[in-house]
C-alpha positions in Angstrom: -32.0 -29.6 -25.9 -32.5 -30.6 -29.6 -34.9 -28.9 -32.0 -37.8 -30.4 -34.0 -35.7 -30.1 -37.2 -33.0 -32.3 -35.7 -35.6 -34.9 -34.8 -37.1 -34.8 -38.3 -33.7 -35.1 -39.9 -32.7 -38.2 -37.9 -36.1 -39.8 -38.4 -36.0 -39.1 -42.1 -39.3 -37.3 -42.1 -40.5 -33.8 -42.5 -41.0 -31.3 -39.6 -44.8 -31.5 -40.2 -44.8 -35.2 -39.6 -43.0 -34.8 -36.3 -45.4 -32.1 -35.3 -48.4 -34.3 -36.3 -47.0 -37.2 -34.3 -46.8 -35.2 -31.1 -50.3 -33.7 -31.8 -52.0 -37.1 -32.3 -53.0 -36.7 -35.9 -54.5 -39.9 -37.3 -52.8 -39.8 -40.7 -49.4 -40.7 -39.2 -48.6 -44.4 -39.1 -48.2 -45.8 -35.6 -44.8 -47.3 -36.5 -43.6 -43.9 -37.7 -45.0 -42.2 -34.6 -43.3 -44.5 -32.2 -40.0 -44.2 -34.1 -40.2 -40.4 -33.8 -41.0 -40.6 -30.1 -38.0 -42.9 -29.6 -35.7 -40.5 -31.5 -37.1 -37.5 -29.6 -36.4 -39.2 -26.3 -32.9 -40.1 -27.4 -32.2 -36.4 -28.5 -33.9 -35.1 -25.4 -36.4 -33.2 -27.5 -39.5 -31.8 -25.7 -42.3 -30.4 -27.8 -44.0 -27.2 -26.8 -47.5 -28.5 -26.5 -49.3 -25.3 -25.7 -53.1 -24.6 -25.6 -53.3 -23.6 -29.2 -51.8 -26.7 -30.8 -53.3 -29.0 -28.3 -56.8 -27.8 -29.0 -56.8 -27.1 -32.7 -57.9 -29.9 -35.0 -58.0 -32.3 -32.1 -60.4 -34.9 -30.9 -63.1 -33.7 -28.5 -63.8 -37.2 -27.1 -62.5 -38.1 -23.6 -62.1 -41.8 -22.9 -62.7 -43.3 -19.5 -60.8 -46.6 -19.6 -61.6 -48.9 -16.7 -59.9 -52.2 -15.9 -61.4 -55.0 -13.9 -64.9 -53.5 -13.5 -66.6 -56.7 -14.9 -64.7 -58.8 -12.3 -65.5 -56.5 -9.3 -67.5 -57.7 -6.3 -71.2 -56.7 -6.5 -70.7 -54.9 -3.2 -68.0 -52.6 -4.8 -69.6 -49.4 -6.0 -66.3 -47.5 -6.4 -66.1 -47.7 -10.2 -69.8 -46.7 -10.7 -69.4 -43.6 -8.5 -66.2 -42.6 -10.4 -68.1 -43.0 -13.7 -70.9 -40.8 -12.3 -68.5 -38.1 -11.3 -66.7 -38.1 -14.7 -70.0 -38.0 -16.5 -71.3 -35.1 -14.5 -68.1 -33.0 -15.2 -67.9 -33.8 -18.9 -71.6 -33.1 -19.5 -71.0 -29.5 -18.7 -68.0 -29.2 -21.0 -67.4 -29.0 -24.8 -66.1 -32.6 -24.7 -67.9 -35.9 -25.2 -67.4 -39.1 -23.1 -66.8 -42.6 -24.1 -66.4 -45.4 -21.6 -64.3 -48.5 -22.3 -64.2 -51.6 -20.1 -61.0 -53.6 -20.4 -59.3 -56.4 -18.5 -55.6 -57.1 -17.6 -55.4 -59.8 -20.3 -56.2 -57.2 -23.0 -53.6 -54.9 -21.7 -50.9 -57.4 -22.2 -51.5 -57.5 -25.9 -52.6 -54.0 -26.8 -50.9 -50.6 -26.9 -52.5 -47.9 -24.7 -51.8 -45.1 -27.2 -53.0 -47.2 -30.2 -56.1 -48.2 -28.3 -57.0 -44.5 -27.8 -56.1 -43.3 -31.3 -58.1 -46.1 -32.9 -61.1 -44.8 -31.1 -60.3 -41.1 -31.8 -59.8 -40.3 -28.1 -58.2 -36.9 -27.4 -57.4 -37.7 -23.8 -58.0 -40.5 -21.4 -58.8 -41.3 -17.7 -57.4 -44.6 -16.6 -59.1 -46.3 -13.6 -58.3 -49.6 -12.0 -54.8 -50.1 -13.5 -51.8 -51.4 -11.6 -48.1 -50.3 -11.7 -47.3 -53.5 -13.5 -50.0 -53.1 -16.2 -48.9 -52.5 -19.7 -51.0 -49.3 -19.9 -49.2 -47.8 -16.9 -45.7 -48.6 -18.3 -46.6 -47.0 -21.7 -48.3 -43.9 -20.5 -45.2 -42.5 -18.8 -43.7 -41.6 -22.2 -47.1 -41.1 -23.9 -47.8 -38.0 -26.0 -51.5 -38.4 -25.3 -53.0 -36.4 -22.4 -53.9 -38.7 -19.6 -55.1 -38.7 -16.0 -54.6 -41.9 -13.9 -56.5 -42.6 -10.7 -54.8 -43.8 -7.5 -51.3 -43.8 -8.9 -48.8 -41.0 -8.5 -47.0 -41.1 -11.9 -43.4 -40.2 -11.4 -42.7 -38.5 -14.7 -41.8 -35.0 -16.0 -44.3 -35.6 -18.8 -46.6 -32.6 -18.5 -49.4 -34.4 -20.3 -49.8 -37.0 -17.4 -51.9 -36.1 -14.4 -53.2 -38.1 -11.4 -56.0 -37.9 -8.8 -56.3 -39.7 -5.5 -56.7 -39.3 -1.8 -53.5 -39.3 0.3 -53.5 -43.1 0.8 -50.5 -43.0 3.1 -52.1 -40.4 5.3 -55.4 -42.3 5.3 -53.9 -45.5 6.4 -51.8 -43.7 9.0 -55.0 -42.1 10.5 -57.0 -45.3 10.7 -54.0 -47.2 12.2 -53.4 -44.4 14.7 -57.1 -44.5 15.6 -56.8 -48.3 16.5 -53.6 -47.8 18.4 -55.1 -44.9 20.3 -57.9 -47.2 21.3 -55.1 -49.3 22.9 -55.1 -52.1 20.4 -51.6 -53.7 20.0 -52.5 -57.3 18.8 -53.2 -56.3 15.2 -53.8 -58.3 12.1 -53.4 -56.3 8.9 -55.4 -57.5 5.9 -53.6 -55.9 2.9 -54.5 -55.7 -0.8 -52.8 -56.5 -4.1 -49.0 -56.1 -3.7 -48.5 -54.6 -7.1 -51.0 -51.7 -6.6 -49.8 -48.2 -5.8 -52.5 -47.7 -3.1 -51.5 -50.8 -1.3 -47.8 -49.7 -1.1 -48.9 -46.3 0.1 -51.1 -47.7 2.8 -48.3 -49.8 4.0 -46.2 -46.6 4.4 -48.9 -44.9 6.4 -49.3 -48.0 8.6 -45.6 -48.1 9.3 -45.6 -44.4 10.3 -48.4 -44.9 12.8 -46.7 -48.0 14.3 -43.4 -46.0 14.5 -45.2 -43.2 16.4 -46.5 -45.7 18.9 -43.0 -47.4 19.2 -44.0 -50.5 17.2 -42.7 -52.1 14.0 -44.3 -54.0 11.1 -42.8 -57.2 12.6 -45.1 -56.6 15.6 -48.3 -57.2 13.5 -49.6 -60.2 11.7 -50.2 -59.9 7.9 -52.8 -61.4 5.7 -52.5 -60.6 1.9 -56.0 -60.8 0.5 -55.6 -58.9 -2.8 -58.6 -56.6 -2.1 -60.9 -59.7 -2.4 -63.8 -60.1 0.0 -63.8 -63.9 -0.5 -60.0 -64.3 0.0 -60.1 -62.1 3.1 -62.8 -64.3 4.5 -60.9 -67.5 3.8 -57.6 -66.1 5.3 -59.3 -64.7 8.4 -61.2 -67.9 8.9 -58.0 -70.0 8.9 -56.1 -67.3 11.0 -58.7 -67.3 13.7 -58.3 -71.0 14.2 -54.8 -70.3 15.4 -54.8 -66.8 16.9 -57.2 -64.0 18.0 -56.1 -60.4 17.5 -57.8 -57.5 19.3 -58.3 -55.8 15.9 -58.2 -56.4 12.1 -57.0 -53.4 10.1 -58.2 -53.9 6.6 -56.9 -52.0 3.6 -60.4 -51.9 2.0 -64.0 -52.2 3.1 -64.5 -55.2 0.8 -61.9 -57.2 2.7 -63.4 -56.0 6.0 -66.7 -57.5 5.0 -65.0 -60.9 4.5 -63.2 -60.6 7.8 -66.5 -59.7 9.6 -68.1 -62.8 8.2 -65.2 -65.0 9.4 -65.2 -63.4 12.9 -68.9 -64.0 13.3 -68.6 -67.6 12.1 -65.9 -68.1 14.7 -68.4 -67.2 17.4 -66.8 -63.9 18.2 -68.5 -60.5 18.7 -67.7 -57.2 16.9 -66.4 -55.1 18.6 -66.6 -56.8 22.1 -64.1 -59.5 21.1 -62.5 -58.2 17.9 -62.5 -54.7 16.4 -62.4 -54.2 12.6 -61.7 -51.2 10.3 -61.7 -50.6 6.6 -60.9 -48.0 4.0 -63.3 -46.7 1.3 -66.7 -46.3 2.9 -68.7 -48.3 0.4 -72.4 -47.8 0.6 -72.9 -51.1 2.5 -70.5 -50.2 5.2 -73.0 -48.0 7.2 -75.5 -50.8 7.1 -73.2 -53.6 8.3 -73.8 -55.1 11.8 -72.2 -53.3 13.4 -71.6 -50.3 11.1 -68.0 -50.3 9.9 -65.4 -47.7 11.1 -63.6 -46.7 7.9 -61.9 -44.0 5.8 -64.3 -42.3 3.5 -63.3 -41.6 -0.1 -65.6 -39.4 -2.2 -65.4 -41.4 -5.4 -67.9 -39.1 -7.3 -65.6 -36.1 -6.5 -62.6 -38.1 -7.6 -64.3 -38.7 -10.9 -65.2 -35.1 -11.3 -61.7 -33.8 -10.5 -60.1 -36.3 -12.9 -62.3 -35.1 -15.8 -61.6 -31.5 -14.9 -57.8 -32.1 -14.7 -57.8 -33.9 -18.0 -59.6 -31.0 -19.7 -57.1 -28.5 -18.2 -54.2 -30.6 -19.5 -55.6 -30.8 -23.0 -56.2 -27.1 -23.1 -52.8 -26.2 -21.7 -54.3 -24.7 -18.5 -53.2 -27.1 -15.9 -51.0 -25.7 -13.1 -50.5 -29.0 -11.3 -50.1 -32.6 -12.2 -51.6 -34.2 -9.1 -54.9 -33.4 -7.3 -55.4 -34.6 -3.7 -59.0 -35.4 -2.8 -59.8 -35.0 0.9 -60.7 -38.1 2.9 -62.4 -38.6 6.3 -62.1 -41.0 9.2 -65.6 -42.2 10.1 -65.9 -43.6 13.6 -68.8 -46.1 13.8 -69.5 -49.1 16.0 -66.9 -51.7 14.8 -64.1 -50.6 17.1 -64.0 -50.9 20.9 -61.7 -49.0 23.1 -59.5 -51.3 25.3 -58.3 -50.5 28.8 -54.9 -49.0 28.8 -52.0 -51.1 30.1 
């Protein structure tokens, strides 16, 4: 492994400039910083970012950067509850919190690291990003402490952490629940293909099907991009041709759309069609009938993400990923069918 002196020599700068680059000092030009990072990667140089040099002369502002909040459905309270959890945790710390709402279009034209440095952010929590977002691609090699939600970042970068439920296990549990209620004619309403949670939920579904001697080809698939309206339109068209015994939805929002389409088709829930979701949004318990779903504690997810980020910044983190417990909530939207 190379030394900091070798990196400095090849970059044509002093050792102090290399050190400042890796410690996020604002007086280093971004072009110089990125060139040093590229050379360090080429030479396989890994800085020793311990608690002392991470916390000294550093920013004390944490940034919560959230994508797509302004475009979210009014029934979706996930982002607000995450904000609440982050705020509660940061309020009791030495850090301050700044919240930045961005959209995918901005991400295509802006550097994640530069965005944070321009706002004097010492560490960031990223919520609502996708695996094909510019921010996600950049953070893997970032020198800025970061915690990302609902994505398991595959990196050896010790400054990157992540927080989520076990999405594969959650989907496996809710799918197994439907199958144990003797449902075999399933329609799966999946989310946005490029998101990590969607791919993980597919894995869990596939495990549950395999356990019950079924394959993905045995179920019908509606790709609704986590949209309530799109789920409604797709389910409405689907029900004109077929009638499953159950819809397995990868989110509560999509389940709402499906419930509307089922009722408009003159079918009863759960007597004619059963429906499940994932998330346990506030509205789910008040639906008619109340929705069977997987509960995520979004406030706790926010708290743990802020706590993990502080531990990373202070060099105290012993793990890069935090699993948050989830719970299957059996309500009245699923009917048990007679066994064959």
